[in-house]
N, C-alpha and C positions, 0 to 999 in steps of 0.2 A: 107192802100197806107205804103210801110218802105221811108219815105227821106234818101236817103244815104250824106245828110251833114252830117248827126250828127254819132259821135262814144261815144262806152262807157267813162267811167274813168277810166276805167282797160287794154283799146288802147291808149289810153291818154299819163295813165302816164308810161304804158310797153315802147312807143315811145317817151315819157321824157329820160328815161331808154337809151334807144340806143343812144340816142346824146348823155347824158354822156358817157357813153363809148369808144363811137366811137374818141370823141374828144379828141387829143394827148396831148393837154393843160391841162386835166384832167387824166391823166392815171397815170401820177408824180408829185407830189403838193408839197410843203414845205409850211408849216406857222408856225409864231410864235405866241403863246397864253399865254390866260392865263385858267387855269382847271375851271368848275365851275358847278355843280349838278353830281358831281360826283360819279356813283354806280359801287362797284362790283357784278356781280350776277353768283347765285349760277352755274349755266354751268362756270362760269373762264372768260366772255367776262368784257369787262370794254365797260362801259357807260357812255358818260360826255357832256356837254360844252365846245366848246374852243370860247375864247371870245378878243376881246379889247376894245377899249373905246368906238367903234363907232357901232360894227360888232357883232356878235356870229354865231356857226356856228355847229349841230352835229356829234357827232362824235362815233365811237365806234372803239373797239378794240379786234380784234378776243382770244381764251385765246393762240391757238397756235403762237402767235406775243408778250400775256403778260408772257410767261417765260421766256424769254427771259431779259425783264427791270428787271434791276439792283439795282431801288429807286419803292417806292411805293406813285403814282400819289393822289394824295390829295387837295383839293377845295384849291384854291386860291396860286398854285402853277405855274410856267411862266412854258414854256416845249415849247421847238421844235418837230414837227412830222413830220415824209416823209408815206406820201400815195395816195391814190386817190379816186378822189370824182365821186360819184353816185346816184342813187336815190331809193329810195326804195319805190317799187310800190302801195305797201297796202298803206303806209299814201300820196305818193306823196310828203314825204317833201324828199330836197337833203342832203348829211352826207358826212365825212371824215370816209374814211373804213382807218383808222391807222396801217401802220406795223410796224412803228421806235420812239419809244420819246425816248428822252431825255430833262436834267433839262437843261434849258435855261442858257448860262454862266457857269457852272458846270458838263452837261454830259460826257465831255471827262475827266474832275477830278472825275467823280464815276468811271470811268471807269479803269482810270491808278490807284486809290483805291485795284478795287478790283481785277487787276491782281498784284500787290505788297503785299497783304494781302494774294493771294493765293501759290505765290511764295518765300513771308517767312514765312508760313509755313509748307511748302514742305520739307524746307529747318531744320523747325526745332525749330524758333526763339520765339515760342508763346510755346513750351513746358512746361508743367507744371513743372516739371523734374528740369530746370534749376533754375525755378526761386527761389531766395534768401527770404531767410522770413527776418520783417522786427522785428525790434530788441524793444522791449520792454519798456526799457526808454533807449532812445540815448540821447548822453550828448550834441554830438554839428552834426545838421543838416547844408544838403546843400541846398540852393535854386537855379535853374537854369530858370530866368524868365528877363520879360523886368524891368527896373529897375523903372519906373514910373509907373502910373497907379493901376487898383482896386483889381488886384490877387496878387501883393506882397503882398498891404497892408493890405489885408486878411488873408493870409501865417501869416503874424505879427505877428498881435495881438492876434489871434487864440491861436500860441504859445504860446505869451508870458503872456494871459489869463490863458490857461492852466496848463503849466511847465513851468512857468518863469526862471526856472534853467539853459533851452534848451542854448547853443548856439547857435547860426544863422551868416551864412555867406552865399550872396548875391554872386553868379555868373552872371553878364546883360549879358542879349545875344539879339539882334536881335528876335524878336518871330511873325514875319510879314513881305513878304516881299517879293522877287527873292534871297537874301542871306540868310533869318535866318535861314533854314536849318544847314547850314554847319556852322553857328554859333552858334548855339544851341549842336550843335555835339562837336565843341572844347572847350567848355565850359565844356560839362560832362566830357570829357577826362583832363580838365581844376583839377575838382575838386577831383581827382583821388589824387593828388599832397597832398592832405588834409588829415586830423586824423578825417575823416567822419564819422556819426552812417547812416547816410539816404541822399540820392540826391530827393527835387522834382522839380524834369521837368514837368512845364506845362506853360500854358497863362487863361484870359481871356475868355469868352465865344467871337460870329463873323460866319461870312458865312465861310465857305465851303472852299474862299480861302484865307482867313483870318488862318484858320488852318492846313493851308496846307502842314505848314514847316514843324508837326508835324509826318505827313505824306509820308513823304521823307524817302527813302531807308539809307542816312547815318544817319541819327537821331536816326531809328530803330537801325544802328549795332554797333552806340556808347553806346547807351539803351543795349545793348543786349553780348557787350564786359565789361559795365562798373561793378566795382570789389563790385561798394555798393552797394546793398538797394534800387528800385530807383519808384519810388512813378510815377506814372506821371496824373498829371492835367491838362487836357486842355478841354476850355471851359463849357457847359453846365451838366447835366445828360445825356440830351437823345447824345449827342455828344461824338459819335467815333470816333477814329485815333490811323493810326496805332501804334502809342509808347505807347497808351491802351493795347493792346496783349501782345505786348514786354517785356514789365515793370513787375518785382517782384510785383505791387501792380494797380492798377487802382482806384483813388477815381475819383467819381462828377462833380468835384468841386476844386479849390486851395483850397478854406476855408474845404473840406472834405479830402483832404489831410492833412491839419497841424491834425485834429481833428485823421487823423488816424495817422500820423508819431507817435504820443506823446499823455501820457497819461492825464488825467485830475487831477490835483496834489488835486482837491475835496474828488474825488474820494478814493486816493493813500492814499489819508492823512486817509476818513475810513476806509481803508482796514487793514491799518495798527492800526486804532482804534482798529478796529473787530480781527487781529494778537496780537495786544498787551493783550486783555482780557480775548481770549484763551490761549492764550502761561503761563498769571497769576491764570490761572482757574487749569490750569494745574499741576504751581508749587506748586500752598497750596494742591493742591491733593495727590500731592507727598510728601510735607514735613506732612501735617494727615498721611502720609504711614511711612514714616519714624518714628516718631513720635513711632507709633504706634509701629512698630517692636523696634525703643528703647529700648520702656517702655518693651516688652514680653522679648526682649533677659536681660536686666537687672535683669529682675526678673528671669532668672532664675533658674534653681537647680546648671548646670554645672557652675554660675559666681555668683554663696555663696558659695560654696565648689567645689572651684579649684581643692583641693587636693584628690577631687572624680577622677576628670576628667588623674588625674598621677596615680592612681591604676591603673584606666581601662589601663592605658597605659603597668604599669607594669607587670602587669597580663599577658596584652598580651605580652608581649618580651618572659614573663615567656612561656610561652606554644608556641613559636615562636624557644624556644631554646632547650625542650622538643622533637621537631620535629628532630629538626635536629641535635640531637643526638639520635637520634632513626632511624630513617635514615642510619648516617653515622656506629653506630654497626650494623645495619642490611646490608647493600656495603661490610662493611669487612666479617663477616661472611659469605658472597657472595663465597668472594675472596676467603675467607681462604678453602674454601671446593675448590674450581675450582684445588686451589694449590695443595691438597692433592687429590688431585681427579685423575692428572697430576704425581706428586710426586708416586704414587702408579700403576701404567701404566705398564703393561706385560715388555714392551719394555725397560722403564729406570727402571726395576728392571734386565731384563736379556739382556744386549744389541749386548754382543754375538749372544745370536739369532738372529738379525737384520741382524751381517753378515756372517751367517752359511746361510740365508736364498742369501742372494745374493750374496756367493760364487757358490751354488749350479744353483743359473738360469747364472750368466756369463760362470763354465761348460759345458751348455746345448748351450749356441749362440754358443760355442764354436764349441761342436758337430758339429749342425748344419751347422755352415760355412765350417768346414770339407768337411761331405755331401753333401752340394751344389759347393764344389771348380772342377771345370773343370780340373782342374789339375791333382785333386789324381786319375782320369781315368783312366790317362795316365800306373798307377801304375800296372795297368793288364793288359797293353797289347797293350793297343791301343797308336795312334799317333798323331799330330793334325797337317793338311796339311794347307800351306798357298802357293797364290801367290799373287803378288804384296800386301803383308799385310793383301791379303783378304783367310779368310775361305772360302775351296774347299770342296764344299757338292756335286757336280753331278759331272762325268766326260766330257759332254758335257761341262763342262768350261773349259776343256785344252784343247793343243793343242799339238802333237809333237813339241820338241825342246824345250816348255817351261821350266825356271828355276824355283823349287819348292822351298819351305822351308818344310821339316817337323822336326817336333818337337817329340822328345821321351821324357820317364820318365826320362833317365839322356839322356840328350848332345840332336842335332841338326845335324838333315842331309839337305845339297843343294844334289839336284838330278837335273836331264835332262833325259826330258820324251822321248824314247825311242817310246814304243811303248800304242797305247792306245784299251786297251779290255774291248766294250761293251757288 
């Protein structure tokens, strides 16, 4: 006999889930807590526990929501979450299903950080082509940071230890607080009035709120427009600010910035010593070669018998003179032959023949002109008829009463047409 008072565990857990899912107060909840037992599943989902001083709750954030996070959750991190509370029927435990998560107190700053980073990147602020080269041996370095604190002491002591000949100038600035960004930017601009080789901009470590002035656009713009190569030295090695991306070089710490800005004097001395030895060796090798060359020249036959060199030159001059003489005689001979050939030419010997030939040709041209002269035809009884200074070739071109001019062999006639016969 079945007792209907009893239900299965699955039925109970399903009912509890139904109660959770239909409770208006649990459909949207906002919690503040500390992360513990954080686990990133291979599926991309996040499993974690949220706790405060007295209590805890299991939580899950599905991959579809984790993709929008601007940071990576980790144990001990204080966060603000938004989601819904429900139960998991398989275990009967209730948990919060997280839709949104941000770090407690700094979540909005991270959003602003990512937005500004994306904006400046699109405008070319991070372009490697814009970055200036840090000089290897600077003579004067500017430092924009707080006048007190560990950062300035670390920078100054490191430079003094590594490269004591380098001069340093401090441009004191606020590095924390509401007005710090504008102050840092102002000091960066002020530093450009000095003959600096490098400018270090930064501060020591701290929270994201402490470092925020170096995430402000006014500082990024000042670094971008700075004519001096800038080394950014903000916080610790794990801290990345907008200034780090814009600067010509990013240092992990203020001490690291000083090490990047100046060489190590001991290493420079060692390098100079190596170069000195190399140069000395090269000079010794060169001197040995020149000594051998000098000895070889000193023992040469020419130096011991300088007259031989003169004899060679005289012999060479004689050869040149003989060749010149031969060439001149050959040219004169060729020219003489050409002159004789011209003088013996038939025309020069009989110039009248040329005139006679020209006279015959002239007479032929005259006879030809006579033959083709139209006026000579008139001697044979022909006449030339013109009307209005135009030659008449056809009777159809003439009308009764027209005045015509008739040219004869001897004289002209003006006639009037009385009749036209076709």
